[in-house]
C-alpha positions as CSV (number, residue, x, y, z in Angstrom):
1,M,23.5,-2.9,24.3
2,M,23.8,-3.6,20.6
3,I,20.6,-5.7,20.3
4,N,21.7,-9.3,19.8
5,K,20.8,-12.4,16.6
6,S,18.0,-14.0,19.0
7,A,16.6,-10.7,19.7
8,V,16.3,-9.8,15.9
9,F,13.7,-13.6,15.4
10,F,13.0,-12.7,19.1
11,L,11.1,-9.7,18.7
12,P,9.7,-9.8,15.5
13,I,7.9,-13.1,16.1
14,V,6.4,-12.4,19.9
15,L,4.8,-9.0,18.3
16,S,3.6,-10.7,15.9
17,L,2.2,-13.6,17.5
18,C,0.3,-10.3,19.6
19,I,-0.8,-9.1,16.5
20,L,-2.3,-12.2,15.7
21,H,-4.0,-12.8,18.8
22,I,-6.0,-10.0,18.8
23,C,-7.1,-11.1,15.0
24,Y,-7.0,-14.4,15.0
25,P,-8.1,-15.2,13.0
26,G,-7.7,-12.8,10.9
27,F,-10.1,-9.9,10.1
28,M,-11.3,-10.4,6.2
29,S,-12.9,-7.6,4.1
30,Y,-15.1,-8.1,1.0
31,D,-11.8,-8.0,-1.2
32,S,-10.0,-10.5,1.7
33,I,-13.2,-12.6,1.2
34,Q,-12.8,-12.7,-2.6
35,M,-9.5,-13.7,-2.3
36,L,-9.7,-16.5,-0.4
37,E,-13.0,-17.9,-3.0
38,E,-10.2,-17.9,-5.4
39,A,-7.6,-19.2,-3.8
40,R,-9.8,-22.2,-3.0
41,S,-11.4,-22.1,-6.7
42,S,-9.7,-20.3,-10.4
43,V,-8.5,-16.9,-10.4
44,R,-11.0,-14.3,-11.7
45,G,-9.1,-11.6,-12.2
46,G,-10.6,-8.1,-12.7
47,I,-10.0,-5.4,-11.0
48,F,-8.2,-7.9,-8.3
49,P,-4.9,-8.9,-9.2
50,T,-4.1,-12.5,-8.7
51,A,-0.6,-12.6,-7.8
52,P,-1.9,-12.2,-4.1
53,V,-4.5,-14.7,-4.1
54,Y,-1.8,-17.7,-5.6
55,V,0.6,-16.3,-2.0
56,L,-3.3,-17.2,-0.3
57,R,-3.3,-20.3,-1.7
58,F,-0.2,-21.8,-0.8
59,F,-0.8,-20.3,2.7
60,D,-3.9,-22.1,3.3
61,I,-3.3,-24.6,2.9
62,T,-3.4,-25.3,6.5
63,G,-7.2,-24.9,5.6
64,H,-7.5,-21.9,8.1
65,G,-7.9,-18.7,5.8
66,P,-5.8,-16.1,6.4
67,T,-4.8,-16.4,9.8
68,L,-1.2,-18.3,8.2
69,M,-0.7,-16.3,5.2
70,I,-1.0,-13.3,8.7
71,Q,1.7,-14.2,10.9
72,V,3.7,-14.7,7.9
73,Q,3.2,-10.7,5.9
74,N,3.3,-9.3,9.7
75,F,6.3,-11.2,10.3
76,I,8.6,-9.9,7.6
77,L,7.0,-6.9,7.8
78,L,8.4,-6.7,11.4
79,F,11.4,-8.6,11.5
80,S,12.6,-6.4,7.9
81,V,12.1,-3.4,10.6
82,T,14.0,-5.0,14.0
83,L,17.0,-5.6,11.1
84,V,17.2,-2.0,9.8
85,L,17.3,-1.1,13.9
86,R,20.6,-3.9,14.2
87,I,22.6,-2.9,11.1
88,L,22.5,1.5,13.1
89,K,23.0,-0.7,16.1
90,V,20.1,0.1,18.9
91,G,19.8,-1.3,21.4
92,L,17.0,-3.7,22.5
93,I,15.0,-1.7,25.1
94,T,15.2,1.3,22.0
95,S,14.1,-1.2,20.1
96,T,11.7,-2.2,21.3
97,I,10.3,0.9,22.2
98,S,10.6,1.6,18.3
99,L,9.6,-1.3,17.4
100,F,6.3,-0.9,19.7
101,A,6.2,2.9,18.8
102,L,5.3,2.0,14.2
103,V,3.0,-0.8,15.2
104,A,1.1,1.4,17.9
105,M,0.6,4.0,14.0
106,P,-3.4,3.7,13.2
107,T,-3.1,3.5,10.2
108,V,-0.2,0.5,10.1
109,I,-2.3,-1.3,13.3
110,G,-5.1,-1.1,11.6
111,C,-4.2,-2.9,8.7
112,M,-1.5,-5.3,10.1
113,L,-4.5,-6.7,11.9
114,V,-6.6,-7.6,8.2
115,L,-5.5,-9.5,5.2
116,W,-5.2,-6.8,3.3
117,K,-2.4,-6.8,-0.4
118,D,-1.2,-3.4,1.3
119,V,0.5,-5.2,4.6
120,T,2.0,-8.5,1.9
121,L,3.0,-5.0,-0.4
122,T,4.8,-3.7,2.1
123,A,6.3,-6.6,3.8
124,L,8.1,-7.7,0.5
125,I,9.4,-4.0,0.3
126,M,10.8,-3.8,3.6
127,L,12.7,-7.0,3.1
128,S,14.6,-6.0,0.3
129,L,15.1,-2.4,1.3
130,T,16.5,-4.1,4.5
131,I,18.5,-6.2,2.6
132,I,19.9,-3.8,0.1
133,F,20.7,-1.8,3.2
134,W,22.6,-4.4,5.1
135,A,24.7,-5.0,1.6
136,S,26.0,-2.1,1.5
137,Q,28.5,-2.0,4.6
138,A,28.8,-6.7,4.5
139,I,31.4,-8.3,2.8
140,K,31.2,-8.4,-0.7
141,N,32.9,-12.5,-1.3
142,D,30.2,-13.6,1.1
143,I,27.9,-16.2,0.5
144,F,24.9,-14.6,2.6
145,Y,25.6,-11.7,0.6
146,K,25.8,-13.0,-3.1
147,I,21.9,-14.8,-2.4
148,A,20.9,-11.3,-0.7
149,K,21.6,-9.5,-3.5
150,W,19.0,-11.9,-5.0
151,L,16.5,-12.0,-2.8
152,A,16.3,-8.4,-2.5
153,L,15.4,-7.7,-6.6
154,L,13.0,-11.5,-6.2
155,S,10.9,-9.6,-3.7
156,L,11.1,-6.4,-5.7
157,M,9.9,-8.7,-8.2
158,V,7.3,-10.4,-6.0
159,G,6.4,-7.1,-4.7
160,T,5.5,-6.2,-8.0
161,L,3.0,-8.4,-8.1
162,V,0.7,-7.8,-5.6
163,K,-1.0,-4.9,-7.1
164,F,-0.6,-2.6,-9.5
165,N,0.1,-0.1,-7.7
166,A,2.9,-0.9,-6.4
167,I,5.9,-0.1,-9.4
168,T,6.4,3.0,-8.9
169,S,7.7,2.4,-5.6
170,T,9.6,-0.7,-6.3
171,V,11.7,1.0,-9.6
172,I,12.9,3.5,-7.4
173,I,14.4,0.4,-5.5
174,S,16.0,-1.0,-8.1
175,I,17.4,2.1,-8.7
176,Y,18.8,1.5,-4.7
177,W,19.6,-1.9,-5.7
178,L,22.1,-1.1,-8.7
179,S,23.9,1.7,-6.5
180,V,24.4,-1.3,-4.1
181,F,25.1,-4.5,-6.2
182,Y,26.3,-2.7,-8.9
183,K,28.2,0.8,-7.7
184,N,31.6,-0.1,-9.9
185,K,29.6,-1.2,-12.8
186,N,29.6,2.5,-15.7
187,F,27.0,4.0,-16.4
188,Q,25.7,2.5,-19.5
189,Y,25.9,-1.0,-17.9
190,R,23.9,0.0,-14.5
191,F,21.3,1.9,-17.4
192,A,20.5,-2.5,-19.3
193,A,20.5,-3.5,-16.2
194,F,17.3,-0.9,-15.0
195,F,15.6,-1.0,-18.3
196,I,15.7,-4.9,-18.2
197,I,14.6,-4.7,-14.6
198,V,11.7,-2.6,-15.6
199,I,10.9,-4.3,-18.5
200,S,11.0,-7.8,-16.5
201,M,8.6,-5.8,-14.0
202,I,6.1,-4.7,-16.5
203,A,5.6,-8.5,-18.2
204,S,5.7,-10.6,-15.2
205,N,2.6,-8.4,-14.3
206,K,0.9,-8.8,-17.7
207,I,1.5,-12.7,-17.7
208,I,0.9,-13.2,-14.1
209,N,-1.9,-11.4,-13.2
210,G,-3.4,-11.7,-16.7
211,Y,-3.4,-15.7,-17.0
212,S,-4.4,-18.2,-15.1
213,F,-2.0,-20.8,-13.5
214,P,-1.5,-24.1,-14.9
215,N,-4.1,-23.2,-17.5
216,F,-2.6,-20.2,-19.3
217,Q,-5.8,-18.8,-19.5
218,K,-7.0,-15.0,-20.2
219,L,-8.5,-13.2,-17.4
220,E,-10.8,-11.0,-17.3
221,T,-9.4,-6.7,-18.1
222,N,-9.0,-4.5,-15.1
223,N,-11.0,-2.1,-16.1
224,I,-10.6,0.0,-13.5
225,L,-9.4,3.1,-14.8
226,Y,-12.9,3.2,-16.6
227,G,-14.2,3.2,-13.1
228,V,-11.9,5.8,-12.1
229,M,-13.1,7.7,-15.0
230,A,-16.8,8.0,-13.8
231,N,-17.2,8.2,-10.9
232,D,-14.3,11.5,-11.1
233,L,-17.0,12.8,-13.1
234,I,-19.4,12.7,-9.9
235,G,-16.7,14.8,-8.3
236,I,-16.5,16.6,-11.8
237,S,-20.2,17.5,-10.6
238,G,-20.0,18.7,-6.9
239,W,-17.2,21.0,-7.3
240,S,-18.4,22.5,-10.3
241,R,-22.1,23.1,-9.9
242,V,-22.4,21.6,-13.5
243,S,-24.3,18.4,-14.2
244,L,-22.2,15.2,-15.7
245,I,-24.2,12.4,-15.3
246,P,-25.0,9.9,-16.8
247,F,-22.6,11.3,-18.9
248,D,-22.9,11.9,-23.2
249,L,-22.8,9.4,-25.6
250,I,-19.7,9.9,-28.5
251,N,-22.3,11.7,-31.7
252,S,-25.1,11.3,-29.5
253,A,-27.8,14.2,-28.5
254,H,-26.5,15.2,-24.5
255,T,-28.2,13.0,-22.0
256,P,-30.9,14.8,-19.3
257,K,-28.8,15.0,-16.2
258,V,-28.6,14.3,-13.5
259,P,-30.1,17.7,-10.4
260,I,-26.8,18.3,-8.8
261,S,-28.9,18.6,-5.3
262,D,-29.1,14.6,-6.3
263,I,-25.2,14.1,-6.3
264,D,-24.8,15.9,-3.5
265,K,-27.3,13.6,-1.6
266,I,-24.5,11.0,-2.8
267,Y,-21.0,12.4,-3.2
268,S,-18.2,11.6,-0.1
269,S,-14.8,12.2,-0.1
270,L,-14.0,9.2,1.0
271,G,-14.5,7.6,-3.2
272,S,-16.5,5.2,-4.6
273,A,-17.9,2.6,-2.2
274,V,-19.2,5.5,-0.5
275,M,-21.0,7.5,-3.4
276,Y,-22.3,4.1,-4.0
277,E,-23.7,2.3,-0.5
278,N,-25.5,6.2,-0.2
279,N,-27.1,6.2,-3.9
280,V,-28.5,2.3,-3.1
281,K,-29.5,4.1,0.5
282,L,-31.5,6.5,-1.8
283,G,-32.8,4.7,-3.8
284,N,-30.2,5.0,-7.5
285,I,-31.2,8.6,-7.7
286,V,-28.3,9.1,-9.8
287,T,-27.9,7.3,-12.8
288,I,-24.1,7.4,-14.1
289,F,-23.8,5.4,-17.0
290,P,-25.9,6.0,-19.7
291,E,-27.5,3.0,-21.8
292,K,-25.3,1.3,-25.2
293,Y,-22.1,3.5,-23.7
294,R,-18.4,2.8,-24.4
295,T,-15.4,2.7,-23.3
296,E,-14.7,5.5,-25.2
297,D,-17.9,7.6,-24.4
298,I,-16.3,7.0,-20.6
299,I,-13.4,8.3,-21.2
300,N,-14.8,11.9,-23.9
301,A,-16.8,12.3,-20.8
302,W,-13.5,12.4,-19.1
303,L,-11.5,14.2,-20.7
304,T,-14.3,16.9,-21.8
305,G,-14.5,17.0,-18.2
306,V,-11.6,17.6,-16.7
307,F,-10.7,20.0,-19.7
308,T,-13.2,22.2,-19.4
309,H,-13.2,22.3,-15.7
310,P,-9.8,21.7,-14.0
311,M,-10.3,23.5,-11.2
312,A,-12.7,21.3,-10.0
313,Y,-11.2,18.2,-11.1
314,I,-8.2,19.8,-9.1
315,S,-10.5,20.1,-6.0
316,Y,-12.3,16.7,-6.1
317,R,-9.0,14.8,-6.7
318,F,-7.8,16.6,-3.4
319,D,-10.4,16.0,-1.7
320,L,-10.3,12.6,-2.4
321,F,-6.4,12.7,-1.0
322,S,-7.3,14.9,1.8
323,E,-8.8,11.3,3.1
324,I,-6.0,9.2,1.9
325,I,-3.0,10.9,3.9
326,G,-5.2,12.3,6.9
327,A,-5.9,15.7,6.0
328,K,-9.1,16.8,6.5
329,T,-10.8,18.7,9.9
330,Y,-12.8,16.0,10.9
331,G,-12.1,12.6,12.2
332,T,-9.8,10.1,9.9
333,Y,-11.5,7.2,8.1
334,E,-11.5,4.2,10.3
335,P,-7.9,2.4,8.7
336,T,-9.0,-0.8,9.8
337,H,-11.7,-3.5,9.3
338,F,-14.5,-2.4,12.0
339,N,-16.7,-5.4,11.2
340,R,-13.7,-8.6,12.0
341,I,-14.6,-10.9,9.7
342,D,-17.6,-10.3,6.5
343,E,-19.3,-12.7,6.4
344,N,-18.6,-15.7,3.9
345,K,-19.2,-19.7,2.4
346,F,-16.3,-20.7,4.5
347,G,-17.7,-20.4,8.2
348,I,-14.8,-18.3,9.6
349,K,-15.9,-16.1,11.8
350,F,-15.0,-14.0,14.3
351,Q,-15.0,-14.3,18.1
352,E,-15.2,-11.8,20.9
353,R,-11.7,-10.5,23.2
354,H,-10.9,-7.9,25.0
355,I,-8.4,-7.0,23.6
356,T,-9.9,-6.7,20.4
357,D,-12.4,-4.5,21.4
358,F,-9.9,-2.1,23.2
359,T,-7.5,-2.0,20.7
360,L,-10.0,-1.0,18.5
361,K,-11.2,1.4,20.6
362,Y,-7.8,2.9,20.6
363,I,-7.1,2.5,17.1
364,E,-10.3,5.2,16.3
365,W,-9.3,7.6,19.1
366,A,-4.7,7.4,17.3
367,S,-7.0,7.9,14.0
368,N,-8.3,11.1,15.1
369,V,-5.4,13.1,16.9
370,F,-2.8,14.9,15.0
371,F,0.6,12.5,15.4
372,G,-1.7,9.3,14.6
373,K,-2.1,11.0,11.1
374,P,-0.4,9.9,7.7
375,W,0.8,13.5,7.2
376,F,2.6,14.8,10.8
377,I,4.4,11.3,9.8
378,F,5.5,12.2,5.8
379,L,6.4,15.4,7.2
380,I,8.4,14.3,10.1
381,S,10.1,12.2,7.5
382,F,10.4,14.7,4.8
383,I,11.9,16.4,7.3
384,A,14.1,14.0,8.4
385,V,15.8,13.4,5.2
386,L,16.6,17.0,5.4
387,F,18.1,16.8,8.4
388,I,20.3,13.4,7.2
389,I,22.1,14.6,4.0
390,K,22.7,17.3,5.8
391,N,24.9,15.7,7.9
392,P,28.3,15.0,7.7
393,S,28.1,12.8,10.5
394,I,25.7,10.1,8.8
395,P,27.1,7.9,6.8
396,T,26.6,7.7,2.9
397,Q,25.4,4.0,3.6
398,V,22.9,5.6,6.1
399,K,22.1,8.3,3.7
400,M,21.2,6.2,0.8
401,F,18.7,4.3,2.7
402,S,17.2,7.3,4.2
403,F,16.6,8.3,0.4
404,Y,14.8,6.0,-0.7
405,S,12.8,4.6,1.9
406,F,11.0,8.0,1.6
407,A,11.2,8.3,-2.3
408,A,9.5,5.2,-2.7
409,A,7.0,5.9,0.2
410,F,7.1,9.0,-2.3
411,L,6.4,7.9,-5.3
412,Y,3.8,5.1,-4.2
413,I,1.6,8.0,-2.4
414,I,1.5,10.7,-4.9
415,P,0.1,8.4,-7.8
416,F,-3.2,7.8,-5.4
417,L,-3.9,12.0,-5.4
418,L,-4.8,11.3,-9.3
419,V,-5.7,7.4,-9.9
420,T,-7.9,6.0,-7.1
421,L,-11.2,5.2,-6.2
422,S,-11.1,5.6,-2.3
423,G,-10.4,7.9,-0.7
424,E,-9.7,4.9,2.3
425,V,-7.0,6.2,5.3
426,R,-4.9,1.9,5.1
427,Y,-3.7,3.4,1.5
428,S,-1.0,4.8,3.3
429,F,-0.5,2.1,5.2
430,T,3.3,1.6,2.9
431,A,4.0,5.0,2.8
432,I,3.8,5.5,6.2
433,V,6.3,2.0,6.9
434,L,8.7,2.9,4.3
435,S,9.2,6.3,5.6
436,S,9.1,5.4,9.1
437,N,12.8,4.3,7.8
438,S,14.4,7.6,7.2
439,I,12.7,8.8,10.9
440,F,14.5,5.8,12.3
441,A,17.8,7.4,10.2
442,W,17.6,10.3,12.1
443,I,17.7,9.3,14.9
444,F,19.8,6.8,15.1
445,G,22.4,6.9,12.6
446,K,24.5,8.9,13.3
447,N,27.4,5.7,14.7
448,P,30.0,5.8,11.5
449,S,31.1,1.9,11.5
450,L,27.6,0.5,11.5
451,S,27.7,-2.8,10.1
452,L,26.3,-6.5,11.1
453,K,28.8,-8.2,13.0
């Protein structure tokens, strides 16, 4: 029996409430605490986008911090997945099992317990993808079709603002949006529309994440790329066995370098946060930045390091990326916030529950077996896309949905190969959820008459 309309809402409501019960009032890491602090005072900008702060400010009207926002974004995400299963005409029992299977992935449940931007972004992208998929076989003159058209685009636009790196994924989905809602238009029209959408995404990011509202004051500059370059120099040094730390200033004598043995003591494939912590514990034995350095010095040192030791740079970036996709021979770095809630000035504390301890132990176990690792999900989804494309019994709408979901997942995760400070496996959360669409389409997508009737 096909999943009924009430179950489309019932399943995600129940499951999202169960997740909330596990983490109530919601796990909060350092950046979550900072986001709440800015939501209750004023935004600052910097390496964190301000859009999620405004979203949290809206949901914090109850004064319960992360609770309402976690519940809403988890519901939207689970609702979108359930709706995909309904479009594919999956039965109620099978849909329930599929939903539980997705949530049971350690990186998925691990992120959904925490007030993280990753979940906000993924919920918006999934909602947009699902709406477009629905519209690909809906009645074109239906009022819901017209509403869906702009709701899908709005979700993409807001999603682009939630994380600085989201645009690589939202741009490809905008092509899917155009191919469905403007499929009868000529190429020139769709290209012009695509150009306008991309420019709007970039411009809105510059404005919303660059200025505070309503006073419209310019916020702190995002200097994260310079941090990435500085950490790359540590990695290059470790892999090349030639110390580049501290880096040289332009037009200055070479700065005395930190011994490789000291760099080895702080180096970690988990990246910036762990290396910083290791350095502090050892009494800051590695000084990365020379005195009176400028951003031009960081760029020059990074370019010199990359071109002088290209293989060391590639090795370091792959070392970091392998942590993100769980491709290490040892256990995966825990994909959730095991501290529950960091110390904060808001008096938000976590009350231990048996179900919480059980869930975290499960995450720790599942993240260390092959089927709980991101790379395994990516491999299965890639195989699924290949089989879907070659299978003539799968409708074109399903093929398009599968392809664009996988493309969005791929284009989201692959930039982490080059630009990231840390090797945290939670960064793969968005890609795991998006690529799961291809797996669902592979398993359930052979029905020749897909609709929401």
